[in-house]
C-alpha positions as CSV (number, residue, x, y, z in Angstrom):
1,X,109.2,155.5,17.0
2,X,107.3,152.5,15.6
3,X,109.4,149.4,14.8
4,X,108.7,147.6,11.6
5,X,107.2,144.1,12.2
6,X,109.4,141.2,11.0
7,X,107.8,139.3,8.1
8,X,106.2,135.9,9.1
9,X,105.7,132.7,7.2
10,X,102.1,133.7,6.7
11,X,103.2,136.9,5.0
12,X,105.3,134.8,2.6
13,X,102.4,132.4,2.0
14,X,99.9,135.2,1.3
15,X,102.1,137.0,-1.2
16,X,103.2,133.7,-2.9
17,X,99.6,132.5,-3.1
18,X,100.3,129.2,-1.3
19,X,99.8,127.7,2.2
20,X,102.1,128.2,5.1
21,X,102.9,124.4,5.0
22,X,104.0,124.8,1.4
23,X,106.2,127.7,2.3
24,X,107.8,125.5,5.0
25,X,108.4,122.6,2.6
26,X,109.8,124.9,-0.1
27,X,112.3,126.6,2.3
28,X,113.4,123.3,3.7
29,X,114.0,121.6,0.3
30,X,111.2,119.1,0.5
31,X,110.5,117.0,-2.7
32,X,106.7,117.5,-2.4
33,X,106.9,121.0,-3.8
34,X,107.0,121.7,-7.6
35,X,110.1,123.5,-8.9
36,X,108.2,126.6,-10.0
37,X,106.4,126.9,-6.7
38,X,109.7,126.6,-4.8
39,X,111.3,129.3,-7.0
40,X,108.3,131.6,-6.3
41,X,108.4,131.1,-2.6
42,X,112.1,131.7,-2.4
43,X,111.8,134.9,-4.5
44,X,109.0,136.2,-2.2
45,X,110.9,135.3,1.0
46,X,113.9,137.2,-0.4
47,X,111.8,140.2,-1.3
48,X,110.2,140.3,2.2
49,X,113.4,139.7,4.0
50,X,111.9,136.6,5.7
51,X,114.3,134.6,7.8
52,X,112.7,131.5,9.4
53,X,113.1,131.2,13.1
54,X,115.6,128.4,13.9
55,X,113.5,126.9,16.6
56,X,110.4,126.8,14.5
57,X,112.3,125.4,11.6
58,X,113.7,122.7,13.9
59,X,110.2,121.7,14.9
60,X,109.1,121.5,11.3
61,X,112.0,119.4,10.1
62,X,112.7,117.4,13.2
63,X,116.2,118.8,13.4
64,X,117.9,121.1,15.9
65,X,120.7,122.4,13.5
66,X,123.1,121.5,16.3
67,X,126.0,119.1,16.0
68,X,128.5,117.6,18.4
69,X,132.3,117.7,18.2
70,X,133.8,115.0,20.5
71,X,137.5,115.0,20.8
72,X,140.0,112.7,22.7
73,X,142.0,115.8,23.7
74,X,142.7,119.3,22.4
75,X,146.3,119.5,21.1
76,X,148.2,120.8,18.1
77,X,146.8,118.0,15.8
78,X,143.2,118.0,16.9
79,X,142.8,121.8,17.2
80,X,143.1,122.7,13.5
81,X,140.7,119.8,12.7
82,X,138.2,121.2,15.2
83,X,138.6,124.8,13.8
84,X,138.2,123.6,10.2
85,X,135.0,121.7,11.1
86,X,133.6,124.7,13.1
87,X,134.2,127.0,10.2
88,X,132.2,124.7,7.9
89,X,129.4,124.4,10.5
90,X,129.3,128.1,11.0
91,X,129.0,128.7,7.3
92,X,126.1,126.3,7.3
93,X,124.4,128.1,10.2
94,X,124.8,125.1,12.5
95,X,125.5,125.4,16.2
96,X,128.4,123.4,17.7
97,X,128.7,121.7,21.0
98,X,132.4,120.8,21.8
99,X,133.2,118.1,24.3
100,X,136.7,117.0,25.3
101,X,136.8,113.3,26.3
102,X,140.4,113.6,27.3
103,X,141.1,110.1,26.3
104,X,138.8,108.7,29.0
105,X,136.2,106.2,27.7
106,X,133.8,106.8,30.6
107,X,134.0,110.6,30.1
108,X,133.4,110.0,26.4
109,X,130.2,108.0,27.0
110,X,129.0,110.7,29.4
111,X,129.3,113.3,26.7
112,X,127.7,111.1,24.1
113,X,124.6,110.7,26.3
114,X,124.6,114.5,26.9
115,X,124.8,115.2,23.2
116,X,122.0,112.8,22.4
117,X,119.9,114.5,25.1
118,X,120.5,117.8,23.4
119,X,119.2,116.1,20.2
120,X,122.2,116.9,18.1
121,X,121.7,116.1,14.4
122,X,125.1,114.5,14.0
123,X,128.5,114.0,15.5
124,X,132.2,114.3,14.5
125,X,134.7,112.3,16.6
126,X,138.2,113.9,16.4
127,X,141.3,111.8,17.5
128,X,144.7,113.0,18.7
129,X,146.7,110.5,16.5
130,X,146.1,108.6,13.2
131,X,145.9,105.3,15.1
132,X,142.4,103.7,14.7
133,X,140.0,104.2,17.6
134,X,137.0,102.2,18.8
135,X,133.8,102.9,16.9
136,X,130.9,104.4,18.8
137,X,128.5,104.4,15.9
138,X,126.5,101.2,16.7
139,X,123.2,102.0,18.4
140,X,123.4,105.8,17.9
141,X,120.4,107.3,16.1
142,X,122.5,110.0,14.4
143,X,125.3,109.9,11.8
144,X,128.9,109.9,13.0
145,X,132.0,110.9,11.1
146,X,135.5,110.2,12.4
147,X,138.4,112.7,11.7
148,X,142.2,112.3,12.0
149,X,141.8,109.1,14.0
150,X,139.9,106.6,11.8
151,X,137.2,104.3,13.2
152,X,138.2,100.6,13.6
153,X,134.9,99.7,11.9
154,X,135.2,99.7,8.1
155,X,131.5,100.4,7.9
156,X,132.1,103.9,9.3
157,X,133.3,106.9,7.4
158,X,136.7,108.4,8.4
159,X,138.9,111.3,7.2
160,X,142.6,111.0,7.8
161,X,145.7,112.7,6.3
162,X,147.4,110.9,3.5
163,X,150.7,110.2,5.3
164,X,152.1,107.8,2.7
165,X,151.4,110.5,0.1
166,X,152.9,113.3,2.2
167,X,156.1,111.3,2.7
168,X,156.3,110.7,-1.0
169,X,156.0,114.5,-1.6
170,X,159.0,115.1,0.7
171,X,161.2,112.4,-1.0
172,X,160.3,113.5,-4.5
173,X,161.2,117.1,-3.6
174,X,164.6,116.0,-2.3
175,X,165.2,114.0,-5.5
176,X,164.3,117.0,-7.7
177,X,166.9,118.9,-5.8
178,X,169.5,116.4,-6.9
179,X,169.8,114.4,-3.7
180,X,170.5,110.6,-4.1
181,X,171.5,109.3,-0.7
182,X,168.3,109.9,1.3
183,X,167.8,108.6,4.9
184,X,164.7,108.5,7.1
185,X,164.5,109.3,10.8
186,X,161.1,109.1,12.4
187,X,159.0,108.3,15.4
188,X,158.1,105.0,17.3
189,X,157.3,102.0,15.2
190,X,154.1,101.5,17.2
191,X,152.6,104.7,15.7
192,X,150.6,104.1,12.5
193,X,151.8,107.6,11.3
194,X,155.4,106.5,11.6
195,X,154.8,103.3,9.7
196,X,152.7,105.1,7.0
197,X,155.4,107.8,6.4
198,X,158.1,105.1,6.2
199,X,156.1,103.2,3.7
200,X,155.5,106.3,1.6
201,X,159.2,107.1,1.8
202,X,160.3,103.6,0.6
203,X,157.7,103.6,-2.2
204,X,159.0,107.0,-3.5
205,X,162.6,105.8,-3.4
206,X,161.8,102.5,-5.2
207,X,159.9,104.5,-7.8
208,X,163.1,106.5,-8.4
209,X,165.4,103.4,-8.3
210,X,167.2,104.7,-5.2
211,X,168.3,102.8,-2.0
212,X,167.4,103.9,1.5
213,X,170.6,105.6,2.8
214,X,171.8,104.0,6.0
215,X,170.1,100.8,5.1
216,X,167.1,101.1,7.5
217,X,164.6,103.5,8.9
218,X,165.7,105.0,12.3
219,X,162.8,104.8,14.7
220,X,162.8,106.7,18.0
221,X,160.8,109.2,20.0
222,X,158.9,112.2,18.5
223,X,161.5,114.6,20.0
224,X,164.4,116.9,19.4
225,X,166.6,114.7,21.6
226,X,166.0,111.7,19.3
227,X,166.7,114.0,16.2
228,X,170.1,114.9,17.7
229,X,170.9,111.3,18.6
230,X,169.9,110.1,15.2
231,X,172.1,112.7,13.5
232,X,175.1,111.3,15.5
233,X,174.3,107.7,14.6
234,X,173.5,108.3,10.9
235,X,176.3,110.6,10.0
236,X,178.8,108.4,11.7
237,X,177.5,105.3,10.0
238,X,177.0,106.8,6.5
239,X,179.0,110.1,6.1
240,X,177.9,110.4,2.4
241,X,174.2,110.9,3.3
242,X,173.1,114.0,1.4
243,X,169.4,114.3,2.5
244,X,167.2,113.3,5.5
245,X,163.4,113.1,5.6
246,X,162.3,113.4,9.2
247,X,159.0,112.1,10.4
248,X,158.3,115.2,12.5
249,X,159.5,118.8,12.7
250,X,160.7,118.2,16.3
251,X,163.0,115.4,15.0
252,X,164.1,117.6,12.1
253,X,164.9,120.5,14.4
254,X,167.2,118.3,16.6
255,X,168.8,116.7,13.5
256,X,169.7,120.1,12.0
257,X,171.2,121.3,15.4
258,X,173.6,118.3,15.6
259,X,174.4,118.3,11.9
260,X,175.7,121.9,12.3
261,X,177.7,120.9,15.4
262,X,179.3,118.1,13.4
263,X,180.4,120.6,10.7
264,X,177.7,119.8,8.1
265,X,176.0,122.6,6.3
266,X,172.2,122.5,5.9
267,X,171.2,122.4,3.1
268,X,174.6,122.6,1.4
269,X,175.9,119.2,2.6
270,X,172.6,117.7,3.8
271,X,169.1,118.7,2.9
272,X,166.4,118.2,5.6
273,X,162.6,117.9,5.3
274,X,160.3,117.7,8.3
275,X,156.7,116.8,8.8
276,X,153.7,118.6,10.5
277,X,154.5,122.3,9.6
278,X,154.5,123.1,13.3
279,X,155.5,126.8,13.4
280,X,157.3,126.6,16.7
281,X,159.9,124.4,15.0
282,X,159.6,124.8,11.3
283,X,159.9,128.6,11.2
284,X,162.3,128.9,14.1
285,X,164.9,126.4,12.8
286,X,168.0,127.7,11.2
287,X,167.5,127.4,8.3
288,X,163.7,127.4,8.4
289,X,162.4,123.9,7.6
290,X,160.9,122.6,4.4
291,X,158.1,120.4,5.8
292,X,154.9,118.5,5.0
293,X,151.7,120.2,6.0
294,X,148.8,117.8,6.7
295,X,146.1,120.4,5.8
296,X,144.3,119.5,9.0
297,X,141.9,122.5,8.8
298,X,140.8,121.3,5.4
299,X,140.4,117.8,6.7
300,X,138.1,119.1,9.4
301,X,136.0,121.0,6.8
302,X,135.7,117.9,4.7
303,X,134.5,115.9,7.6
304,X,131.9,118.5,8.4
305,X,130.7,118.7,4.8
306,X,130.3,114.9,4.8
307,X,128.3,115.1,8.0
308,X,126.0,117.6,6.3
309,X,125.4,115.1,3.6
310,X,125.0,112.2,6.1
311,X,122.3,114.2,8.0
312,X,120.5,114.5,4.7
313,X,120.6,110.8,4.3
314,X,123.7,110.5,2.0
315,X,125.8,108.2,4.2
316,X,129.0,106.5,3.2
317,X,131.7,104.2,4.5
318,X,135.5,103.8,4.4
319,X,138.6,105.8,5.0
320,X,139.1,109.0,3.0
321,X,142.8,110.0,2.8
322,X,143.1,113.8,2.5
323,X,146.1,115.1,0.5
324,X,149.0,116.9,2.2
325,X,151.1,119.7,0.8
326,X,154.7,120.6,0.9
327,X,155.7,123.9,2.6
328,X,159.0,124.8,0.9
329,X,161.5,126.8,3.0
330,X,165.3,126.8,3.1
331,X,166.4,123.5,4.6
């Protein structure tokens, strides 16, 4: 049985009445082609079912349609960012090379050299926390976008979750539920995420004219153990607390456990809101936790879309704060 020959760029050129070079320019969006000529070439290519060979297209454009994803580690925060970016690249028919630097600067530099040798068109650097990381952009011949962990160079472009805004969402939700004595239990002070969430919490309380219950933010580890200990401290110091915003779902899970042990009903006596929307804790808590979701997959897609634009020459600078959402459950 004879197989039908796949159409070539010369077939498109012949039917459209133009040169093969004009077909290439039209298919790759070059400005040198008139609008009516581009429309005719695209129509003919569609009619013939022409799909340009990726390698040939790369030779014509000087691009490989390959990008790098460099992460400081694969964990529950970086993974959804990576998956969101990969989804966007897949939709754009871009190949992805994933490299895990594991927090090692020497390993990271090795991967950067490898990615440049593979002639990637651009690079997304994904962090494992929202603390700023050292910039690697200087001297690189390709655009770089930072995701989750921002670059420490304001000339770079970074995408991070809006932690102050996410905290404000949580507090406003508690206020709409009639809560007026709202406390905050969160992670270590030396984490930017903890400081940002505390700042958003305070701003939302000031906006509503409410004091911070307990008088101060309680900082500790990102752990259930700290949540349990914080519940003991807070409920002993201020028994009239009627709501707690916790800086992570782990802390919230531990807080709810001890609140129950101390005879407090959640949410009857004390409403609790967590942060991260980590299923292991948020959906398994009793009751299931209302929590802030950082939309990390959407953040990853936004970073990838910006890299597309940067590869085409539309660069930018500064930190983009991506909105969070509130996942309302029963706590």
